[in-house]
C-alpha positions in Angstrom: 0.0 0.0 0.0 1.5 3.4 -0.9 2.5 5.6 2.0 0.4 8.6 0.7 -2.7 6.3 0.6 -1.9 5.0 4.1 -1.6 8.6 5.4 -4.9 9.6 3.8 -6.6 6.5 5.3 -5.2 7.2 8.8 -6.5 10.9 8.7 -9.9 9.6 7.6 -10.0 7.0 10.4 -8.9 9.5 13.0 -11.6 12.0 11.9 -14.3 9.3 12.1 -13.1 8.2 15.6 -13.2 11.8 16.8 -16.9 12.0 15.6 -17.8 8.8 17.3 -16.1 9.9 20.5 -18.0 13.1 20.6 -21.3 11.2 19.8 -20.6 8.7 22.6 -19.8 11.4 25.1 -23.0 13.3 24.4 -25.4 10.4 24.0 -24.7 7.9 26.7 -22.1 6.4 28.9 -19.5 4.8 26.6 -19.9 1.2 27.7 -23.7 1.2 27.4 -23.9 2.6 23.9 -21.0 0.6 22.5 -22.6 -2.6 23.7 -26.0 -1.6 22.2 -24.4 -0.8 18.9 -22.6 -4.1 18.9 -25.8 -6.0 19.6 -27.7 -4.1 17.0 -25.2 -4.6 14.3 -24.8 -8.4 14.9 -28.6 -9.1 15.0 -29.9 -7.3 12.0 -32.4 -10.0 11.1 -33.6 -13.3 12.3 -31.7 -16.4 11.1 -33.1 -17.7 7.8 -33.5 -21.2 9.3 -34.4 -20.7 13.0 -34.8 -24.4 13.7 -31.5 -25.5 12.0 -29.2 -27.8 13.9 -25.9 -25.8 14.2 -23.9 -27.8 16.6 -20.8 -29.8 15.6 -22.1 -33.1 17.0 -22.4 -36.3 15.1 -26.1 -37.1 14.4 -26.9 -40.7 13.6 -29.3 -41.3 10.7 -32.8 -42.6 11.7 -33.6 -45.7 9.6 -36.7 -45.2 7.4 -38.2 -47.0 4.3 -37.6 -45.0 1.1 -40.7 -43.1 0.1 -42.1 -43.4 -3.4 -40.6 -41.3 -6.2 -42.0 -37.8 -6.5 -43.5 -37.8 -3.0 -42.5 -35.3 -0.3 -41.6 -36.4 3.2 -40.1 -34.9 6.4 -36.5 -35.8 7.1 -36.8 -37.7 10.4 -33.7 -36.2 11.9 -33.8 -32.6 11.0 -37.4 -32.0 9.9 -36.7 -30.6 6.5 -39.2 -31.2 3.7 -37.6 -33.3 1.0 -38.7 -35.0 -2.2 -37.5 -38.3 -3.5 -36.5 -37.9 -7.2 -35.1 -41.2 -8.2 -35.3 -44.9 -7.5 -33.8 -48.2 -8.9 -35.7 -47.7 -12.2 -34.8 -44.0 -12.9 -31.6 -44.8 -14.9 -33.4 -46.4 -17.8 -30.1 -47.3 -19.6 -28.7 -49.1 -16.5 -31.7 -50.4 -14.4 -30.7 -50.8 -10.9 -27.6 -48.6 -11.4 -26.6 -45.7 -9.3 -27.4 -41.9 -9.7 -25.4 -39.2 -8.1 -24.8 -35.5 -8.0 -21.7 -33.8 -9.3 -18.7 -34.1 -7.1 -17.3 -30.6 -7.8 -18.7 -27.3 -6.8 -18.0 -25.6 -10.1 -20.9 -27.3 -11.9 -24.2 -25.6 -11.7 -26.6 -28.5 -11.3 -29.7 -26.2 -11.0 -31.2 -23.9 -13.6 -31.2 -20.2 -12.8 -34.9 -20.2 -11.9 -34.6 -23.6 -10.0 -37.2 -25.2 -12.4 -34.7 -27.8 -13.6 -31.8 -29.8 -12.3 -29.8 -32.9 -13.3 -28.2 -36.0 -11.9 -25.4 -38.2 -13.2 -26.1 -41.9 -13.9 -23.9 -44.9 -14.3 -21.4 -44.4 -17.1 -21.7 -40.6 -17.1 -25.3 -40.4 -18.3 -26.8 -37.0 -17.6 -30.5 -36.9 -16.8 -32.4 -33.6 -16.4 -35.7 -33.2 -14.5 -38.2 -30.5 -14.1 -38.9 -29.2 -10.5 -41.7 -27.0 -9.1 -40.3 -25.5 -5.9 -43.8 -24.3 -4.7 -45.1 -27.9 -4.6 -41.8 -29.8 -4.4 -43.0 -31.9 -7.4 -40.7 -33.5 -10.0 -41.7 -33.7 -13.7 -40.3 -35.0 -17.0 -38.9 -32.4 -19.5 -39.9 -32.3 -23.2 -38.5 -35.3 -25.2 -38.4 -37.5 -22.0 -40.7 -40.4 -21.4 -43.3 -39.7 -18.7 -41.8 -40.1 -15.2 -38.3 -40.2 -16.5 -35.4 -37.7 -16.7 -34.5 -36.3 -20.1 -31.2 -37.7 -21.5 -28.9 -34.7 -22.0 -26.5 -35.1 -24.9 -23.5 -33.9 -22.8 -20.9 -35.8 -20.8 -20.9 -35.6 -17.0 -19.7 -32.3 -15.7 -22.1 -30.0 -17.6 -23.4 -26.9 -16.1 -26.7 -24.9 -16.4 -26.3 -21.4 -17.6 -26.3 -18.8 -14.8 -28.7 -16.5 -16.8 -30.8 -18.8 -19.2 -32.7 -21.5 -17.4 -33.2 -23.4 -20.6 -29.5 -23.9 -21.5 -26.8 -26.3 -20.3 -23.1 -26.1 -21.4 -20.7 -29.0 -21.5 -18.7 -31.3 -23.7 -19.7 -34.4 -25.7 -18.0 -37.7 -26.3 -17.6 -36.8 -30.0 -16.0 -33.4 -29.3 -14.5 -33.5 -25.8 -12.5 -30.3 -26.3 -15.4 -28.2 -27.6 -18.0 -26.6 -25.4 -21.5 -27.7 -26.6 -25.0 -26.4 -25.7 -28.0 -28.4 -24.8 -31.4 -26.6 -24.9 -34.6 -27.6 -23.1 -37.2 -25.6 -25.1 -36.5 -27.6 -28.2 -39.2 -30.1 -28.7 
């Protein structure tokens, strides 16, 4: 940091401190007002999840039978409303195979408006689904069989556009070094 900038910052800080000192002397005893300011600044709004578990303890998973696909249920341990999206028949190319989410944080698995998301199936298969956040219901996208995810012609590791909810970017097996686009409005 240049010394002239540092000197300017120091003068500005000193002027602000003098203003606060005069304010504190006039308004209330120093300790009281400083405490009130600190509390007011740290508690500007209520926590977004007031019933969230925030400890660092290990919480064992409560056994439960898997609910049917496309049904909502309450997480037995934390109370969050969840919806089951897939089952053993969801990967139609590999029945009984696994489905997973991306393992890296740089992939945007949800569309910008949260109306679509994708999962990765066995062998790198990408399946996209529709989602209605108000009802927590899952739906098939255009060109998908009813009750199934739409096969996206991209390799695993694709990403939804951050601005257009109907576009995904990624690579294909035929052109692994070229960015390709998959659109969901195309019928």
